[in-house]
N, CA, C and O atoms as a GROMACS GRO file, in nm:
protein
  328
    1MET      N    1  -0.649   0.652   1.064
    1MET     CA    2  -0.538   0.623   0.976
    1MET      C    3  -0.512   0.472   0.977
    1MET      O    4  -0.509   0.409   1.083
    2ASP      N    5  -0.495   0.417   0.860
    2ASP     CA    6  -0.469   0.275   0.842
    2ASP      C    7  -0.326   0.242   0.888
    2ASP      O    8  -0.236   0.325   0.876
    3GLU      N    9  -0.308   0.122   0.939
    3GLU     CA   10  -0.176   0.078   0.985
    3GLU      C   11  -0.074   0.082   0.872
    3GLU      O   12   0.041   0.119   0.894
    4ASN      N   13  -0.115   0.044   0.752
    4ASN     CA   14  -0.024   0.046   0.638
    4ASN      C   15   0.015   0.188   0.599
    4ASN      O   16   0.128   0.211   0.555
    5GLN      N   17  -0.075   0.282   0.615
    5GLN     CA   18  -0.042   0.422   0.587
    5GLN      C   19   0.068   0.469   0.682
    5GLN      O   20   0.165   0.532   0.641
    6PHE      N   21   0.051   0.438   0.810
    6PHE     CA   22   0.148   0.480   0.911
    6PHE      C   23   0.284   0.414   0.889
    6PHE      O   24   0.386   0.482   0.887
    7GLU      N   25   0.284   0.281   0.874
    7GLU     CA   26   0.409   0.208   0.856
    7GLU      C   27   0.478   0.247   0.724
    7GLU      O   28   0.600   0.257   0.719
    8GLY      N   29   0.399   0.268   0.620
    8GLY     CA   30   0.457   0.308   0.492
    8GLY      C   31   0.524   0.443   0.499
    8GLY      O   32   0.631   0.464   0.443
    9THR      N   33   0.460   0.537   0.568
    9THR     CA   34   0.518   0.670   0.585
    9THR      C   35   0.647   0.662   0.666
    9THR      O   36   0.747   0.726   0.632
   10ALA      N   37   0.645   0.582   0.773
   10ALA     CA   38   0.764   0.566   0.857
   10ALA      C   39   0.878   0.502   0.777
   10ALA      O   40   0.993   0.544   0.788
   11ARG      N   41   0.846   0.402   0.697
   11ARG     CA   42   0.949   0.335   0.616
   11ARG      C   43   1.006   0.429   0.511
   11ARG      O   44   1.126   0.427   0.483
   12ASP      N   45   0.921   0.511   0.452
   12ASP     CA   46   0.965   0.609   0.353
   12ASP      C   47   1.061   0.710   0.416
   12ASP      O   48   1.165   0.741   0.359
   13ILE      N   49   1.026   0.760   0.534
   13ILE     CA   50   1.112   0.856   0.603
   13ILE      C   51   1.245   0.791   0.642
   13ILE      O   52   1.351   0.850   0.626
   14GLY      N   53   1.237   0.668   0.694
   14GLY     CA   54   1.360   0.596   0.728
   14GLY      C   55   1.447   0.573   0.606
   14GLY      O   56   1.570   0.581   0.614
   15GLY      N   57   1.386   0.543   0.493
   15GLY     CA   58   1.461   0.524   0.369
   15GLY      C   59   1.529   0.652   0.322
   15GLY      O   60   1.640   0.648   0.270
   16LYS      N   61   1.461   0.765   0.340
   16LYS     CA   62   1.522   0.893   0.304
   16LYS      C   63   1.645   0.920   0.390
   16LYS      O   64   1.747   0.969   0.343
   17PHE      N   65   1.633   0.885   0.519
   17PHE     CA   66   1.746   0.902   0.610
   17PHE      C   67   1.862   0.811   0.568
   17PHE      O   68   1.977   0.855   0.565
   18GLN      N   69   1.832   0.685   0.536
   18GLN     CA   70   1.935   0.592   0.491
   18GLN      C   71   2.001   0.641   0.363
   18GLN      O   72   2.124   0.635   0.348
   19ASP      N   73   1.920   0.688   0.270
   19ASP     CA   74   1.971   0.739   0.143
   19ASP      C   75   2.067   0.855   0.167
   19ASP      O   76   2.176   0.859   0.110
   20ALA      N   77   2.026   0.948   0.251
   20ALA     CA   78   2.111   1.063   0.281
   20ALA      C   79   2.239   1.022   0.352
   20ALA      O   80   2.346   1.072   0.321
   21LEU      N   81   2.227   0.931   0.447
   21LEU     CA   82   2.344   0.883   0.521
   21LEU      C   83   2.441   0.812   0.428
   21LEU      O   84   2.562   0.833   0.436
   22GLY      N   85   2.388   0.729   0.340
   22GLY     CA   86   2.473   0.660   0.242
   22GLY      C   87   2.540   0.758   0.148
   22GLY      O   88   2.655   0.738   0.108
   23GLY      N   89   2.469   0.865   0.110
   23GLY     CA   90   2.528   0.966   0.024
   23GLY      C   91   2.640   1.043   0.092
   23GLY      O   92   2.741   1.074   0.030
   24LEU      N   93   2.620   1.073   0.220
   24LEU     CA   94   2.723   1.147   0.295
   24LEU      C   95   2.847   1.063   0.320
   24LEU      O   96   2.958   1.115   0.315
   25THR      N   97   2.828   0.935   0.348
   25THR     CA   98   2.942   0.848   0.379
   25THR      C   99   3.001   0.781   0.255
   25THR      O  100   3.108   0.721   0.263
   26GLY      N  101   2.933   0.791   0.143
   26GLY     CA  102   2.981   0.727   0.021
   26GLY      C  103   2.951   0.578   0.016
   26GLY      O  104   3.008   0.506  -0.067
   27ASP      N  105   2.863   0.531   0.103
   27ASP     CA  106   2.826   0.390   0.108
   27ASP      C  107   2.709   0.366   0.013
   27ASP      O  108   2.594   0.396   0.045
   28THR      N  109   2.740   0.311  -0.104
   28THR     CA  110   2.636   0.292  -0.205
   28THR      C  111   2.534   0.186  -0.165
   28THR      O  112   2.418   0.193  -0.205
   29ALA      N  113   2.577   0.086  -0.085
   29ALA     CA  114   2.484  -0.018  -0.042
   29ALA      C  115   2.377   0.041   0.050
   29ALA      O  116   2.259   0.010   0.036
   30THR      N  117   2.418   0.126   0.142
   30THR     CA  118   2.323   0.191   0.232
   30THR      C  119   2.232   0.285   0.154
   30THR      O  120   2.112   0.292   0.180
   31GLN      N  121   2.288   0.354   0.058
   31GLN     CA  122   2.209   0.445  -0.024
   31GLN      C  123   2.106   0.366  -0.107
   31GLN      O  124   1.991   0.408  -0.117
   32ALA      N  125   2.147   0.255  -0.165
   32ALA     CA  126   2.055   0.173  -0.244
   32ALA      C  127   1.945   0.115  -0.155
   32ALA      O  128   1.829   0.110  -0.194
   33GLU      N  129   1.983   0.070  -0.034
   33GLU     CA  130   1.883   0.017   0.058
   33GLU      C  131   1.784   0.126   0.099
   33GLU      O  132   1.664   0.100   0.116
   34GLY      N  133   1.834   0.247   0.115
   34GLY     CA  134   1.746   0.359   0.147
   34GLY      C  135   1.647   0.388   0.035
   34GLY      O  136   1.529   0.412   0.061
   35LYS      N  137   1.694   0.384  -0.087
   35LYS     CA  138   1.604   0.406  -0.201
   35LYS      C  139   1.499   0.294  -0.208
   35LYS      O  140   1.382   0.318  -0.239
   36TRP      N  141   1.542   0.170  -0.181
   36TRP     CA  142   1.449   0.057  -0.180
   36TRP      C  143   1.343   0.076  -0.073
   36TRP      O  144   1.225   0.055  -0.098
   37ASN      N  145   1.385   0.116   0.047
   37ASN     CA  146   1.290   0.138   0.156
   37ASN      C  147   1.195   0.254   0.126
   37ASN      O  148   1.078   0.249   0.165
   38GLN      N  149   1.243   0.356   0.057
   38GLN     CA  150   1.154   0.466   0.016
   38GLN      C  151   1.045   0.414  -0.077
   38GLN      O  152   0.927   0.443  -0.059
   39ALA      N  153   1.086   0.336  -0.176
   39ALA     CA  154   0.989   0.283  -0.274
   39ALA      C  155   0.891   0.188  -0.205
   39ALA      O  156   0.771   0.194  -0.231
   40ALA      N  157   0.941   0.102  -0.118
   40ALA     CA  158   0.854   0.008  -0.047
   40ALA      C  159   0.759   0.082   0.046
   40ALA      O  160   0.642   0.045   0.058
   41GLY      N  161   0.808   0.186   0.110
   41GLY     CA  162   0.723   0.266   0.199
   41GLY      C  163   0.613   0.337   0.124
   41GLY      O  164   0.499   0.343   0.170
   42LYS      N  165   0.646   0.392   0.009
   42LYS     CA  166   0.545   0.459  -0.072
   42LYS      C  167   0.439   0.360  -0.121
   42LYS      O  168   0.320   0.392  -0.123
   43ALA      N  169   0.484   0.240  -0.161
   43ALA     CA  170   0.388   0.138  -0.206
   43ALA      C  171   0.297   0.095  -0.092
   43ALA      O  172   0.176   0.078  -0.111
   44GLN      N  173   0.354   0.077   0.027
   44GLN     CA  174   0.274   0.036   0.142
   44GLN      C  175   0.175   0.145   0.181
   44GLN      O  176   0.060   0.116   0.216
   45LYS      N  177   0.217   0.271   0.174
   45LYS     CA  178   0.127   0.382   0.205
   45LYS      C  179   0.014   0.389   0.103
   45LYS      O  180  -0.101   0.413   0.139
   46THR      N  181   0.046   0.367  -0.025
   46THR     CA  182  -0.056   0.367  -0.129
   46THR      C  183  -0.158   0.256  -0.106
   46THR      O  184  -0.278   0.277  -0.124
   47PHE      N  185  -0.109   0.138  -0.066
   47PHE     CA  186  -0.199   0.028  -0.032
   47PHE      C  187  -0.290   0.066   0.084
   47PHE      O  188  -0.410   0.038   0.082
   48GLY      N  189  -0.233   0.131   0.184
   48GLY     CA  190  -0.313   0.176   0.299
   48GLY      C  191  -0.416   0.280   0.260
   48GLY      O  192  -0.528   0.279   0.310
   49ASP      N  193  -0.377   0.370   0.171
   49ASP     CA  194  -0.471   0.471   0.121
   49ASP      C  195  -0.589   0.404   0.049
   49ASP      O  196  -0.705   0.441   0.069
   50ALA      N  197  -0.558   0.304  -0.033
   50ALA     CA  198  -0.664   0.234  -0.107
   50ALA      C  199  -0.755   0.158  -0.012
   50ALA      O  200  -0.877   0.160  -0.028
   51ALA      N  201  -0.697   0.093   0.088
   51ALA     CA  202  -0.778   0.019   0.186
   51ALA      C  203  -0.869   0.114   0.263
   51ALA      O  204  -0.985   0.081   0.289
   52GLU      N  205  -0.818   0.230   0.298
   52GLU     CA  206  -0.898   0.331   0.370
   52GLU      C  207  -1.013   0.380   0.281
   52GLU      O  208  -1.125   0.399   0.329
   53GLU      N  209  -0.984   0.401   0.154
   53GLU     CA  210  -1.086   0.447   0.060
   53GLU      C  211  -1.197   0.342   0.045
   53GLU      O  212  -1.315   0.375   0.042
   54ILE      N  213  -1.157   0.216   0.036
   54ILE     CA  214  -1.255   0.108   0.024
   54ILE      C  215  -1.340   0.100   0.150
   54ILE      O  216  -1.462   0.085   0.142
   55ARG      N  217  -1.275   0.111   0.266
   55ARG     CA  218  -1.350   0.109   0.393
   55ARG      C  219  -1.454   0.220   0.398
   55ARG      O  220  -1.568   0.198   0.439
   56GLU      N  221  -1.415   0.339   0.356
   56GLU     CA  222  -1.507   0.454   0.357
   56GLU      C  223  -1.622   0.432   0.259
   56GLU      O  224  -1.736   0.465   0.289
   57THR      N  225  -1.592   0.378   0.142
   57THR     CA  226  -1.695   0.353   0.042
   57THR      C  227  -1.795   0.250   0.094
   57THR      O  228  -1.916   0.268   0.079
   58VAL      N  229  -1.746   0.143   0.153
   58VAL     CA  230  -1.835   0.040   0.207
   58VAL      C  231  -1.919   0.097   0.321
   58VAL      O  232  -2.038   0.066   0.332
   59LYS      N  233  -1.858   0.180   0.403
   59LYS     CA  234  -1.930   0.241   0.515
   59LYS      C  235  -2.040   0.336   0.466
   59LYS      O  236  -2.149   0.340   0.523
   60ASN      N  237  -2.011   0.411   0.361
   60ASN     CA  238  -2.106   0.511   0.312
   60ASN      C  239  -2.212   0.453   0.220
   60ASN      O  240  -2.325   0.501   0.218
   61THR      N  241  -2.178   0.350   0.144
   61THR     CA  242  -2.273   0.289   0.050
   61THR      C  243  -2.266   0.137   0.061
   61THR      O  244  -2.213   0.072  -0.028
   62PRO      N  245  -2.319   0.080   0.168
   62PRO     CA  246  -2.305  -0.064   0.190
   62PRO      C  247  -2.380  -0.149   0.086
   62PRO      O  248  -2.332  -0.257   0.052
   63LEU      N  249  -2.495  -0.102   0.037
   63LEU     CA  250  -2.568  -0.183  -0.061
   63LEU      C  251  -2.494  -0.192  -0.194
   63LEU      O  252  -2.492  -0.298  -0.258
   64THR      N  253  -2.434  -0.083  -0.235
   64THR     CA  254  -2.356  -0.084  -0.358
   64THR      C  255  -2.237  -0.179  -0.343
   64THR      O  256  -2.206  -0.257  -0.433
   65ALA      N  257  -2.170  -0.171  -0.229
   65ALA     CA  258  -2.056  -0.260  -0.204
   65ALA      C  259  -2.100  -0.406  -0.204
   65ALA      O  260  -2.031  -0.492  -0.260
   66LEU      N  261  -2.213  -0.434  -0.143
   66LEU     CA  262  -2.265  -0.570  -0.140
   66LEU      C  263  -2.298  -0.620  -0.280
   66LEU      O  264  -2.272  -0.735  -0.313
   67ALA      N  265  -2.355  -0.533  -0.362
   67ALA     CA  266  -2.388  -0.571  -0.500
   67ALA      C  267  -2.260  -0.601  -0.580
   67ALA      O  268  -2.257  -0.696  -0.657
   68ILE      N  269  -2.157  -0.520  -0.560
   68ILE     CA  270  -2.031  -0.542  -0.631
   68ILE      C  271  -1.969  -0.675  -0.589
   68ILE      O  272  -1.922  -0.751  -0.674
   69VAL      N  273  -1.968  -0.702  -0.460
   69VAL     CA  274  -1.913  -0.828  -0.411
   69VAL      C  275  -1.994  -0.946  -0.465
   69VAL      O  276  -1.936  -1.049  -0.502
   70GLY      N  277  -2.125  -0.933  -0.472
   70GLY     CA  278  -2.209  -1.038  -0.527
   70GLY      C  279  -2.178  -1.065  -0.673
   70GLY      O  280  -2.168  -1.180  -0.715
   71ILE      N  281  -2.163  -0.960  -0.750
   71ILE     CA  282  -2.131  -0.975  -0.892
   71ILE      C  283  -1.994  -1.040  -0.910
   71ILE      O  284  -1.977  -1.127  -0.996
   72ILE      N  285  -1.898  -1.000  -0.830
   72ILE     CA  286  -1.765  -1.060  -0.837
   72ILE      C  287  -1.773  -1.208  -0.801
   72ILE      O  288  -1.711  -1.292  -0.867
   73GLY      N  289  -1.850  -1.241  -0.697
   73GLY     CA  290  -1.866  -1.381  -0.658
   73GLY      C  291  -1.930  -1.464  -0.766
   73GLY      O  292  -1.884  -1.575  -0.795
   74LEU      N  293  -2.034  -1.412  -0.828
   74LEU     CA  294  -2.100  -1.485  -0.937
   74LEU      C  295  -2.006  -1.504  -1.056
   74LEU      O  296  -2.003  -1.610  -1.118
   75THR      N  297  -1.930  -1.401  -1.088
   75THR     CA  298  -1.836  -1.410  -1.200
   75THR      C  299  -1.729  -1.514  -1.172
   75THR      O  300  -1.697  -1.595  -1.259
   76LEU      N  301  -1.673  -1.512  -1.052
   76LEU     CA  302  -1.570  -1.611  -1.017
   76LEU      C  303  -1.628  -1.752  -1.016
   76LEU      O  304  -1.562  -1.847  -1.058
   77GLY      N  305  -1.751  -1.765  -0.968
   77GLY     CA  306  -1.816  -1.896  -0.970
   77GLY      C  307  -1.837  -1.946  -1.111
   77GLY      O  308  -1.816  -2.064  -1.140
   78PHE      N  309  -1.878  -1.856  -1.198
   78PHE     CA  310  -1.898  -1.893  -1.338
   78PHE      C  311  -1.767  -1.934  -1.404
   78PHE      O  312  -1.762  -2.033  -1.477
   79LEU      N  313  -1.661  -1.858  -1.378
   79LEU     CA  314  -1.532  -1.890  -1.436
   79LEU      C  315  -1.474  -2.019  -1.380
   79LEU      O  316  -1.409  -2.095  -1.453
   80ALA      N  317  -1.495  -2.046  -1.253
   80ALA     CA  318  -1.442  -2.168  -1.191
   80ALA      C  319  -1.514  -2.292  -1.245
   80ALA      O  320  -1.457  -2.401  -1.246
   81ARG      N  321  -1.637  -2.275  -1.287
   81ARG     CA  322  -1.716  -2.386  -1.340
   81ARG      C  323  -1.662  -2.437  -1.473
   81ARG      O  324  -1.680  -2.554  -1.507
   82ARG      N  325  -1.599  -2.351  -1.547
   82ARG     CA  326  -1.552  -2.386  -1.683
   82ARG      C  327  -1.439  -2.478  -1.679
   82ARG      O  328  -1.387  -2.516  -1.784
   0.00000   0.00000   0.00000
């Protein structure tokens, strides 16, 4: 499991707790912060999922990954030259 997946899940759960606590106490600032933390946690988990997928792809097909990186490098070099 990627570190971002773990931290994102933890932040999402903490945000749900904050949201619920803010709803019970009527504190809209805590509730809004909880919703923000939920969204940030989900985004961080999604980033971790993508990083894990890329790692697995590179591990399983290293030549394809190397070719893609080479093409990206050549394209960036060509664009930087202009």
